[in-house]
SEZAKE-273691 format. One record per residue (C-alpha): x, y, z; residue in three letters. Coordinates in nm, 4 decimals, padded with zeros to 6 digits, always signed. Layout:
<atoms>
x X&y Y&z Z&res ALA
...
</atoms>
This chain:
<atoms>
x -08.4167&y +05.2925&z -02.4170&res MET
x -08.3015&y +05.1277&z -02.1028&res ARG
x -08.6222&y +05.0771&z -01.8679&res HIS
x -08.5457&y +04.8418&z -01.5783&res GLY
x -08.1948&y +04.8119&z -01.6530&res LYS
x -08.0229&y +04.8585&z -01.3178&res LYS
x -07.7144&y +04.6790&z -01.3405&res VAL
x -07.3761&y +04.8175&z -01.5460&res ASN
x -07.2589&y +04.4683&z -01.7002&res HIS
x -06.8973&y +04.6158&z -01.7121&res LEU
x -06.8467&y +04.4383&z -02.0381&res GLY
x -06.7918&y +04.0922&z -01.8817&res ARG
x -07.0626&y +03.7927&z -01.8456&res LYS
x -07.2392&y +03.7670&z -01.4744&res LYS
x -07.0035&y +03.5146&z -01.3256&res ALA
x -06.6963&y +03.6841&z -01.4202&res HIS
x -06.8442&y +04.0081&z -01.3319&res ARG
x -06.9662&y +03.8403&z -00.9832&res THR
x -06.6070&y +03.7366&z -00.9467&res ALA
x -06.4593&y +04.0404&z -01.0416&res MET
x -06.6759&y +04.2224&z -00.7556&res LEU
x -06.6400&y +03.9866&z -00.4760&res ALA
x -06.2392&y +04.0189&z -00.5542&res ASN
x -06.2244&y +04.4079&z -00.5410&res MET
x -06.4596&y +04.3591&z -00.2397&res ALA
x -06.1722&y +04.1698&z -00.0550&res CYS
x -05.9361&y +04.3927&z -00.1490&res SER
x -06.1318&y +04.6523&z +00.0071&res LEU
x -06.1770&y +04.5353&z +00.3379&res ILE
x -05.7939&y +04.3696&z +00.3246&res GLU
x -05.6649&y +04.7565&z +00.2222&res HIS
x -05.9429&y +04.9909&z +00.3083&res LYS
x -05.8955&y +05.1676&z -00.0195&res ARG
x -05.8330&y +05.0642&z -00.3897&res ILE
x -05.7522&y +05.2404&z -00.7201&res ASN
x -06.0114&y +05.1395&z -00.9898&res THR
x -06.2096&y +05.2750&z -01.2922&res THR
x -06.5439&y +05.5216&z -01.1885&res VAL
x -06.7570&y +05.2346&z -01.3493&res ALA
x -06.6129&y +04.9598&z -01.1277&res LYS
x -06.5726&y +05.1487&z -00.8227&res ALA
x -06.9815&y +05.2421&z -00.8621&res LYS
x -07.0726&y +04.9009&z -00.9366&res ALA
x -06.8633&y +04.7794&z -00.6191&res LEU
x -07.0331&y +05.0201&z -00.3912&res LYS
x -07.3755&y +04.8647&z -00.4868&res GLN
x -07.1927&y +04.5538&z -00.3690&res PHE
x -07.0164&y +04.6308&z -00.1039&res ILE
x -07.2685&y +04.8372&z +00.1080&res GLU
x -07.5351&y +04.5693&z +00.1847&res PRO
x -07.2648&y +04.2983&z +00.3047&res LEU
x -07.1184&y +04.5911&z +00.5903&res ILE
x -07.4835&y +04.6539&z +00.6865&res THR
x -07.5142&y +04.2787&z +00.7861&res LYS
x -07.1832&y +04.2614&z +00.9191&res SER
x -07.3525&y +04.5423&z +01.1628&res LYS
x -07.6152&y +04.4171&z +01.2117&res ALA
x -07.4722&y +04.0903&z +01.3976&res GLU
x -07.4163&y +04.2726&z +01.7106&res ASN
x -07.7434&y +04.3587&z +01.7451&res ASN
x -07.9070&y +04.0476&z +01.6675&res GLN
x -07.9482&y +03.7127&z +01.8243&res THR
x -07.6802&y +03.4306&z +01.7737&res ALA
x -07.8906&y +03.2077&z +01.4454&res ASP
x -07.9384&y +03.5482&z +01.2950&res LYS
x -07.5675&y +03.6352&z +01.3296&res GLY
x -07.4363&y +03.3194&z +01.1872&res THR
x -07.7248&y +03.3836&z +00.8720&res HIS
x -07.5704&y +03.6973&z +00.8109&res ASN
x -07.2213&y +03.5446&z +00.8070&res ARG
x -07.3269&y +03.2600&z +00.5365&res ARG
x -07.4766&y +03.5527&z +00.3599&res ILE
x -07.1929&y +03.7444&z +00.3183&res VAL
x -06.9624&y +03.4189&z +00.2545&res PHE
x -07.1529&y +03.3497&z -00.0202&res LYS
x -07.0720&y +03.6622&z -00.1792&res ASN
x -06.7095&y +03.7288&z -00.0608&res LEU
x -06.5601&y +03.3943&z -00.0877&res ARG
x -06.2599&y +03.4265&z +00.1420&res ASP
x -06.3185&y +03.3269&z +00.5287&res LYS
x -06.0159&y +03.6011&z +00.6217&res TYR
x -06.2453&y +03.9016&z +00.4314&res ALA
x -06.5070&y +03.7769&z +00.6216&res VAL
x -06.3657&y +03.7723&z +00.9692&res THR
x -06.1914&y +04.1054&z +00.9219&res GLU
x -06.5567&y +04.2871&z +00.7875&res LEU
x -06.7670&y +04.1456&z +01.0851&res PHE
x -06.4622&y +04.2203&z +01.3361&res GLY
x -06.2858&y +04.5675&z +01.2770&res GLN
x -06.4828&y +04.6884&z +01.0227&res VAL
x -06.8124&y +04.6171&z +01.2118&res ALA
x -06.6693&y +04.8045&z +01.5054&res GLU
x -06.6057&y +05.1149&z +01.3012&res LYS
x -06.8946&y +05.1240&z +01.0886&res VAL
x -07.1593&y +05.0262&z +01.4274&res ALA
x -07.2725&y +05.4157&z +01.4751&res ASP
x -07.3011&y +05.5158&z +01.1038&res ARG
x -07.5922&y +05.4540&z +00.9447&res PRO
x -07.4956&y +05.3768&z +00.5745&res GLY
x -07.3222&y +05.5305&z +00.3488&res GLY
x -06.9733&y +05.3414&z +00.4329&res TYR
x -06.7424&y +05.4041&z +00.1037&res THR
x -06.6261&y +05.6804&z -00.0750&res ARG
x -06.5405&y +05.7226&z -00.4370&res ILE
x -06.3224&y +06.0702&z -00.5053&res ILE
x -06.2199&y +06.0523&z -00.8587&res LYS
x -05.8458&y +06.0884&z -00.9570&res LEU
x -05.8382&y +06.1548&z -01.3187&res GLY
x -05.7565&y +05.9250&z -01.6159&res THR
x -05.5771&y +05.6863&z -01.6475&res ARG
x -05.2214&y +05.7267&z -01.9301&res LEU
x -05.3101&y +05.4185&z -02.1326&res GLY
x -05.6838&y +05.4133&z -02.2638&res ASP
x -05.7744&y +05.7504&z -02.1176&res ASN
x -06.0476&y +05.5722&z -01.8756&res ALA
x -06.1897&y +05.7838&z -01.5655&res ASP
x -06.0078&y +05.6615&z -01.2555&res MET
x -06.1186&y +05.6911&z -00.9015&res ALA
x -06.0573&y +05.5447&z -00.5463&res MET
x -06.3143&y +05.3802&z -00.3369&res ILE
x -06.2283&y +05.3473&z +00.0362&res GLU
x -06.4075&y +05.2776&z +00.3376&res LEU
x -06.5244&y +05.6151&z +00.4894&res VAL
x -06.4193&y +05.5299&z +00.8828&res ASP
x -06.1076&y +05.4332&z +00.7750&res PHE
x -05.9360&y +05.7392&z +00.6460&res ASN
x -05.8187&y +05.9349&z +00.9465&res GLU
x -05.7041&y +06.2671&z +00.7145&res LEU
x -06.0441&y +06.2743&z +00.6743&res TYR
x -06.2081&y +06.1874&z +01.0325&res ASN
x -05.9233&y +06.4255&z +01.2316&res ALA
x -06.0414&y +06.7375&z +01.1221&res SER
x -06.4297&y +06.7217&z +01.1389&res LYS
x -06.4396&y +06.5218&z +01.4844&res THR
x -06.2655&y +06.7424&z +01.7350&res PRO
x -06.3710&y +07.0845&z +01.5837&res ALA
x -06.6439&y +07.1733&z +01.8005&res LYS
x -06.8552&y +07.4316&z +01.6747&res LYS
x -07.0554&y +07.6649&z +01.9080&res THR
x -07.2871&y +07.9442&z +01.9003&res THR
x -07.1680&y +08.2547&z +01.9322&res ARG
x -07.3602&y +08.5836&z +02.0433&res ARG
x -07.2533&y +08.9344&z +02.0865&res SER
x -07.3716&y +08.9742&z +02.4373&res ARG
x -07.2154&y +08.6492&z +02.5561&res ALA
x -06.8439&y +08.7830&z +02.4126&res LYS
x -06.8659&y +09.1151&z +02.5551&res LYS
x -07.0076&y +08.9915&z +02.9250&res SER
x -06.7359&y +08.7103&z +02.9626&res ASP
x -06.4299&y +08.9640&z +02.8232&res ALA
x -06.4583&y +09.1729&z +03.1161&res PRO
x -06.4602&y +08.9309&z +03.3664&res VAL
x -06.1698&y +08.7240&z +03.2223&res ALA
x -05.9260&y +08.9944&z +03.2318&res GLU
x -06.0250&y +09.0865&z +03.5870&res THR
x -05.9432&y +08.6933&z +03.6702&res ASN
x -05.6274&y +08.7544&z +03.5093&res LYS
x -05.5150&y +09.0540&z +03.6387&res GLU
x -05.5823&y +08.9178&z +04.0216&res THR
x -05.4250&y +08.6274&z +03.9119&res ALA
x -05.0818&y +08.7513&z +03.8315&res GLN
x -04.9733&y +08.9346&z +04.1439&res PRO
x -05.0665&y +08.6640&z +04.3404&res GLU
x -04.8656&y +08.3877&z +04.1459&res SER
x -04.5580&y +08.6640&z +04.1896&res SER
x -04.6079&y +08.6498&z +04.5596&res GLU
x -04.5926&y +08.3454&z +04.6235&res GLU
</atoms>
């Protein structure tokens, strides 16, 4: 039974596991997406999402609280360039998002050992997914509105064409 065992140890001791997750988190912040195994991606998601929330909260807090959050994040990441990137560019992009900053996409299996592979990425930095969703605004259409608008549009077009040809 695995009652109360919430941590996936990933076959490593605690020091090795935290160092690996810190390095993966720094790579994710730097490159915005990385390929890894599904188990490591799920562990990384639990590791990095609270840190992104702390970076996002700096803009809403006083200076003391922001410094405190930076120190907590630096304690976990141990890379000042990653912390700067996280509190700068990444925090701006995720400012209005209430959570769910990362996405895990399963890629299949690895050739050598048949391990399940996945790509973990920061959601707001994927232009392919965000571009199709952002400009498409859905409006409600009713049959009455269509019928009443159609004759008006046709009459305007008919009157507009002779006027433009006369000029």
